C-alpha positions in Angstrom: 18.4 9.6 16.9 18.4 7.9 20.4 15.3 5.7 20.6 14.2 3.5 23.5 11.7 0.6 22.8 10.0 -1.3 25.6 8.8 -4.7 24.5 10.7 -7.1 22.3 7.7 -8.9 20.8 7.2 -9.2 17.0 6.6 -5.5 16.5 9.2 -4.2 19.0 11.9 -6.4 17.6 11.2 -5.5 14.0 11.1 -1.8 14.8 14.4 -2.1 16.7 16.1 -3.9 13.8 14.7 -1.4 11.3 15.9 1.7 13.2 19.2 0.1 14.0 19.9 -0.8 10.4 19.2 2.9 9.5 21.9 4.0 11.8 19.9 5.1 14.9 21.0 4.5 18.4 18.5 1.9 19.7 18.0 0.5 23.2 15.3 -2.2 23.7 14.0 -3.4 27.0 12.0 -6.5 27.8 11.2 -8.3 31.1 12.0 -11.7 29.5 15.6 -12.0 28.4 14.6 -14.8 26.0 12.4 -12.4 24.0 15.6 -10.4 23.1 16.7 -13.4 21.1 14.3 -12.2 18.4 16.8 -9.5 17.5 19.4 -11.9 16.1 23.1 -11.3 15.7 22.8 -8.4 13.3 21.3 -6.1 15.8 23.9 -3.6 17.1 21.9 -1.7 19.7 21.7 -2.2 23.4 19.5 -4.7 25.1 18.3 -4.5 28.7 16.2 -6.9 30.8 13.7 -5.5 33.3 10.6 -3.3 33.6 10.2 -0.5 31.1 8.9 1.9 33.9 11.9 1.4 36.2 13.5 4.8 36.7 17.0 3.3 37.2 16.7 1.0 34.2 15.5 3.9 32.0 18.4 6.0 33.1 20.7 3.1 32.2 19.0 3.1 28.8 19.8 6.8 28.4 16.3 8.1 28.7 17.5 11.5 29.6 18.9 12.0 26.1 16.3 10.0 24.3 14.5 11.7 21.4 11.8 9.0 21.0 10.3 6.4 23.3 8.0 3.5 22.2 6.1 1.2 24.6 5.1 -1.9 22.6 4.4 -4.6 25.2 1.4 -6.9 25.1 -0.3 -5.1 28.0 -2.2 -1.8 27.7 -1.6 -0.8 31.3 2.1 -1.4 31.1 2.3 0.6 27.9 0.4 3.5 29.5 2.6 3.5 32.6 5.9 3.3 30.6 4.7 6.1 28.3 3.6 8.3 31.1 7.0 7.9 32.9 8.9 8.8 29.7 6.7 11.8 29.0 6.0 13.2 32.4 9.2 12.4 34.3 11.9 12.4 31.7 10.3 14.8 29.2 11.1 12.6 26.1 9.9 14.7 23.1 8.2 11.9 21.2 6.4 9.2 23.2 4.3 6.5 21.4 2.3 3.8 23.1 0.6 0.7 21.6 -3.0 0.1 22.6 -4.9 -3.2 22.0 -8.3 -2.1 23.4 -9.8 0.4 20.9 -12.2 1.6 23.6 -9.3 2.9 25.6 -7.3 4.5 22.8 -9.1 7.9 23.0 -8.5 7.9 26.8 -4.8 7.5 26.3 -4.8 10.1 23.5 -6.5 12.6 25.9 -3.4 12.2 28.2 -1.3 13.7 25.4 0.2 10.4 24.2 0.7 9.4 20.6 -1.4 6.2 20.3 -1.1 3.4 17.8 -4.0 0.9 18.0 -3.3 -2.1 15.9 -6.9 -3.3 16.3 -8.3 -0.1 14.9 -5.7 0.1 12.1 -6.2 -3.5 11.0 -10.0 -3.2 11.1 -9.7 0.0 9.0 -7.4 -1.8 6.5 -9.9 -4.6 6.1 -12.8 -2.2 5.7 -10.8 -0.3 3.0 -10.1 -3.4 1.0 -13.8 -4.4 1.2 -15.3 -1.2 0.0 -12.5 0.0 -2.4 -9.1 -1.5 -3.0 -7.6 1.9 -3.9 -8.8 3.6 -0.7 -6.6 3.9 2.4 -8.1 5.5 5.5 -5.5 3.9 7.8 -2.7 6.0 6.3 -4.0 9.0 8.2 -5.7 7.1 11.1 -9.1 8.7 10.6 -12.6 7.2 10.3 -13.8 10.3 8.4 -11.0 10.8 5.9 -8.9 8.7 3.6 -6.6 8.7 0.6 -7.9 7.5 -2.8 -5.5 6.5 -5.5 -6.6 6.9 -9.1 -4.9 6.2 -12.4 -5.7 8.9 -15.0 -7.4 7.5 -18.1 -8.2 9.2 -21.4 -11.4 10.6 -20.0 -9.7 12.6 -17.3 -6.5 13.5 -19.2 -6.3 17.2 -20.0 -8.4 18.3 -17.1 -6.9 20.5 -14.4 -6.6 19.6 -10.7 -9.2 22.3 -10.0 -11.7 20.6 -12.3 -11.1 17.3 -10.4 -11.3 18.7 -6.9 -14.7 18.7 -5.1 -14.7 21.4 -2.3 -15.1 19.9 1.2 -15.2 16.4 -0.3 -12.1 15.6 -2.4 -8.7 17.2 -2.8 -5.9 16.1 -5.0 -2.7 16.3 -2.9 -0.1 14.6 -5.1 0.5 13.3 -8.6 2.8 10.4 -9.4 4.0 10.4 -13.0 7.0 8.9 -14.8 9.1 12.0 -14.1 8.5 11.7 -10.3 6.0 12.8 -7.7 4.7 16.4 -7.7 2.6 18.5 -5.4 0.1 20.1 -7.8 -1.3 23.6 -8.2 -5.0 24.0 -9.0 -3.9 24.8 -12.6 -1.8 21.6 -13.0 -3.0 19.6 -16.0 -3.4 15.9 -15.6 -1.8 13.5 -18.1 -2.8 10.0 -19.1 -1.2 7.4 -16.9 -0.7 9.8 -14.1 -1.7 8.4 -10.7 -3.4 11.0 -8.5 -3.7 10.7 -4.7 -6.5 12.6 -3.2 -7.9 13.1 0.3 -11.6 12.1 0.3 -14.3 12.1 2.9 -15.5 8.5 3.5 -19.1 9.6 3.2 -18.4 11.0 -0.3 -16.4 8.0 -1.6 -19.1 6.7 -3.9 -19.9 10.1 -5.2 -16.3 10.8 -6.0 -15.8 7.4 -7.7 -18.9 8.1 -9.9 -17.6 11.5 -10.8 -14.2 10.2 -11.7 -15.6 7.2 -13.5 -14.0 4.4 -11.4 
């Protein structure tokens, strides 16, 4: 996959190194050439210095064949402009922009961009750890829905997934057991030491924990 990353900060550089190590064709752009030093000698992609919304620089980066474009600078406005150029002018199939201000995230999303708000995600992660260590709403980036991970004890062993599910509130979506991970049917029987992962409404979390004895 040909990926262009704008912004070689901590996140951008780590993403570039990760994708490059997995065999992807990575180009990373930053206005400050010194920032590109974060990549180290092991990075085998292309580095460019300049503005990530420069049409000529983007063409040099191969934007016309890019399959993904990420704008990860430390400025929301810059990220929005770069993402819009990639999406609207060059028609890159997958465009992702980082947003610091959570109040602006929904505005950017309304423009058809995939938005990652570190502020929102980190706050959600902290909230999850405070209210329930096995609960992860940030995995699906929703305030209303999360994933609850539960180890099956003797009290629940032998029950079917259908008996565990609570319509409109909790749905078992996967079971991890010694033999591997399975996507269960309603009739799947739970075994002791299984770990189930279920989608749960945040407002129903306490109710589900009580029902399942956790």
